[in-house]
N, C-alpha and C positions, 0 to 999 in steps of 0.2 A: 542128889538131880529130883528124886520124886519127893525129897522136905520140902524145894524150894518151891517145886510145882505145888505142893498143896499149899503154903502158904499163899502164893496167888491169886488162888484160889480162894481161899480166905478173905484177904483182903477184895478180891470183887465182890462179893455176898459180903460183906461189911458196909462196901459203898453204896450197891444197889438198894440195902435195907433202910441206910442213912435216907438216900433219896426217896422212897417209898415215903418212907414213915416220917419225915419235916419237911411238907412242898409249902404248909401252907405259913410254916415260920420264913420260910428263903425268899416267898413271895413279898410278907411283908416286906421284908427288909432292902430286896431292892425297890418297893415302891419307895420308900424311901432316899431315897440312893440318887445323888444329883447327880445327871450327868450332862447335864449341858447349859452355860447361864446366858440368857439371850439380850439384846438389848433392842428395842423397838418404840414404835410411835403407839400408842392406842387406839383403836378405830371403832366409827359406827359403828352397835349393831354387840357393845361389849354388856353384858347383862352380868348379875352377881354372883352365877354359876360359872360364866363361859368366855375368858377374857378373850378379843380377837386384837392381834397385834401385825402391827406392818415391822416386817425388819428390811436388812437390806436383801437376804436369801428368798424374801416373799410375803405370803402371810401364813401368820399363824394361829391355831384354835387352842390355847392352852384351858382345862380346866382349872375353877377355882375349887378345893374342897374349906370343909371346916376346921381344915389343919395346915391351911396356908398362913402363913404368918404376914401379914400385911402392915406391922405394927410401923415399917416404916416406909410405907406407901399406901394410905388408903384412899387417893384419888384416883379414881379408876373410869377420867373424862376422855373423851375424845380428843387427838394433839396433845397428851400429855406425855412427854418421854420417859421409858421406864427400861428396869431391866429386872429380868425375873430367871433364878435360879428354876430348873426345870428337872420330873423325874419321867421316867416311865412309868404306866397305868398300866394294869390287868386287863382292862377296859378300850384298849389302844390306843387312846388318848392322854400327850403328854400332861404332864397335873405338875402345876406351880408348886413351892414349895418355900419361894419365899420371893418376896418384894419388895425392891426398894426404887426408889425413886432423888430426883435432885433435892439440895437444899436451900431454900434463899433464908438470907439473912433481912427479918421486918425494918422498914425504913420509915413507916408512919406510927404516930400514937395515936392511939387509940381510946373514948372517953366512957372507958365500958363501964362509969357510976350510972349512965342512964343507957339501958338498952330496950329491947321491942325485940318479941317476937314473930317469925312470920312463918308459914304452911307452904310449903309451892314442892312446886316438882320439877328438877335441875332438867334443863333444855339442853339440847345437844351444839347449842351455839355457842353452850361455852367455851371461854380457851383459855389458855396460859393462867391468871389466876384469880379471873373475874366469872363469878356463877350468874349465868342465867337463870333466874327462876319464877316459874308462871306461877305465877298467884291468884286468886279472885277477884284482887283487886287490877289486875294485871303483869303488865312483866320486871321483870326487877332486875337491879343487876348489884349484889351485893361481893364484894373484895375478896377474900381467902387468902389468910396469912399461916406464916409454918405457926404460928401461938394458935391456931383455932385449936379446940379441945374438940376432937372428934371418939371421947372414948364410947358413946351414946349409939352410935352408929359402925356395921360391920367396916362395909365400903361403899365409897360416893361414885354411884352411876350415872348415867342420863335414862331420863321416865321414869323415875324414882320419887317417890315423895318424901318429904323432910321436915324437921323441923329446927330453924334457924332462931338464933338467938343473935340479935346484930346491935351494930354501936358506931356512932359517926367516929371515921377516922380525920387528920389533922389535912388530908387532901378532899376532904367534904365528902367522898365514897360512905357508904355503910359497907361495914366491915363487921364478916362471921364471928364470932365471940366462941361458939360452937353449936355442933349440927351432932342432930338424931335423930334415928328415923322415925317418922312420923306418926304421931295419935290422932286418934278420931277427933275434928272441930268443924264447932259450924261455920256454915259461912255466915254472912253480912252482905243485905241489899245497903248500897247508899248511895245516895246522889251530890251535884254539884252547881252550883249558880255562880258563872264567872261573870264576873262585871268588871272589866279594867276601864281602864281610865286611859289619854286625857276623852274630852268631852270634843265634839265638835266647836270649831270659835269661827268659823264661815257659817255663813249663810247662802241656803237654794232660792236660785234668781223667782221671782214671783210669774202666777199664770206659766206654769211648764208641767207637765206633767208627764208622769213617774210610771215606770213598768217594774217587773220584776220578772228576773231570769233568776232558772238554778243550772250550775254545771259543775266544773269541773276547774280549778287552776291549774296553766300550761305554764310548760321550763322558762318561757321569756320572761315572766312575770318582775317586775320590780317595783319600788317604793311608790314608785307614784304614775304608775301605770298597772293595772291588771290585763292579763290574757285571760279570758274563761271557754273554755271550748264546749260546747251547749247540742244539741242537738238539730238547730242553724247554722253550726260552725264555729268559728272562733269568732269571740268578741273582745273588745279592747274596750276598759274603762278608767276612763282619769281616777287618781285617787287626791283630790283637792284640800282646802280646810276644812271642808261643810260635809263631809263624809264620815257618818258614822261607822266608825269600825270597831266599834267596841264589843261588839260580839261577833268578831271574825277579823281577827288581828292577823292570824299564822296564814299568809299568803303562801303555803308548802303546794308546788306542783303536785297533782293528782288530788289535791283535798275536795269537798265537792262544798260549797257555798251556795249564798242564794245574794242575790245586788238587784238591790231596787237602785234605779237610774234615772236620771234625763237626757233627751239631746240639748248641750250646748252650742251658745252663737257659733264657738269654734269649730262647730261638726266634729267635734266628739263627743261620745259619749261620758258624763260624769257619771259616778256612785252616790246616790245618797245614804246608802245603805249596806253595807254590809256582816253578812250571819251566817257561821260557819255552824258544822255538827256537832255537838257536845256530845259527850258518854260518860255517863256517872263512873266517878273514880272514887268517892270519898270524902267526908269532910272531918278529918281527924284534928287531933287538938295539936296544936302548934306551937311550939317553945319558941314566941319570937324576941324573948329577952336576949337571946343568943342567937346572933348570925352572923353567918357567913359567908364569904365576897366572893365569889368566881369571877371572871371572865372567860367567853369562848365564842365561838360560832353557834349560828341554828341547825339545826341537821335536818334533812329534807324528809325525818320520820314526827314532826312534830306534828304536835295537833294544836286542837281548842282544850283538850284538859291536862295536854302532858308539854312539856318542852323540853325534847335531846337536845343535849347543851356541847358539842364537841369543847377537851379542854385540853390543856396540856399536861392533863394528869390520865386523860382519856373521855369514853362519853358518860356525861351525868343525866341520868331521868328527871325533876324538880316537876310536884304535879303544879296543877293551876290554878287552884281550889281558893288558895287565901293572899290572891294577888291584890293590894288593896293601891299602888300605884305605877303609870303607867310612864315614863316622860321621855323625850329627846327623840322620841318616832311616834309615827304613827302605825304603822304596821311592821309586821315583822315578816320578813320572806327569808328563804331557804342560802346561808352561809351571810346571815346580819352581824355584826359583831354585839353581844352586848356584855354589860355590866349586869349580875343577878345580885340581889340580898337573897340569902333562904335560910329555911329553920327548920330540925328537924321538926317531923308529926311521932305521933304515938300508933302511926303507923307502917315504919320506919323510913318510909320517904322522906326525905329530903322537900321542902315547900317553898318555892317562888314568893317572897314578901314586896317587895319591890322590883323594876324593869329599868333599864335605863340604856338607849343606844349609845355604843362606844364608837 
């Protein structure tokens, strides 16, 4: 009895000594031990250090460490569905051990023989496989493929700046070839001189007095009738063959315009000139030897400098600084169907070269 009791006491002492002498090693094992795997959707507010995840059981905050395995998923943008294996940390947080995402098979061919590099900040508007990138020239949309080389960045999160090497795909989008953490870069200020055709074909009646007014385009505007909201109220202007719309072709609701007009004998106001407000978006070198043809409808975000076109492949951005031909229409309104010949510029944007009413 006495011998058995002594054995138990010795074993207890050894166990206590083991717990006292090796707590650090035990904690390290515990921190790396996967306790669960959770699935969810990445939320806004996710950073390079903290993952915010919306799951079926509620919202979770998971720490991201230097040891987190992101080899299977580096894209941590809002709306992305991921799977995360987690462990307990000594700081009371859950820590990500490994992050995995869905794998998609690429179906678009990309001309990687001719690339351009852009620097910009990822916007939280990014969704699915389209990156919205804020650059000094404006917002760009760049497709993200499973073949995109992301070895130059740790993870991809919103509100962080990256250098993106991209090339044109067979769907007319720019596609990311590689993405890396941004290095310092210079900013270049550029200007635009937009001159569209066709010129007016009619003539203004003689002995009429012309007046100018500034306002914003109304939602009821059509190709032959401009509704303009001014300080004096809503005005209506007929658009006819004598209207010079070359400096204000985009009659998009909410756009600011200056309209020169006269009173017609039909009791209507007739626009003689329409001028929009242009912004500097650059004058890049455009390779017009290789044109792409796209068809789509005008998105209401379009301006005098940038055409947003809704196509079967999604929304396209087309700069309007190299347009040399417009036919089959006098003005461009929201929802108008267009055929556009476009070419890639060395600024990584697609540029409209010819526009035709569809």
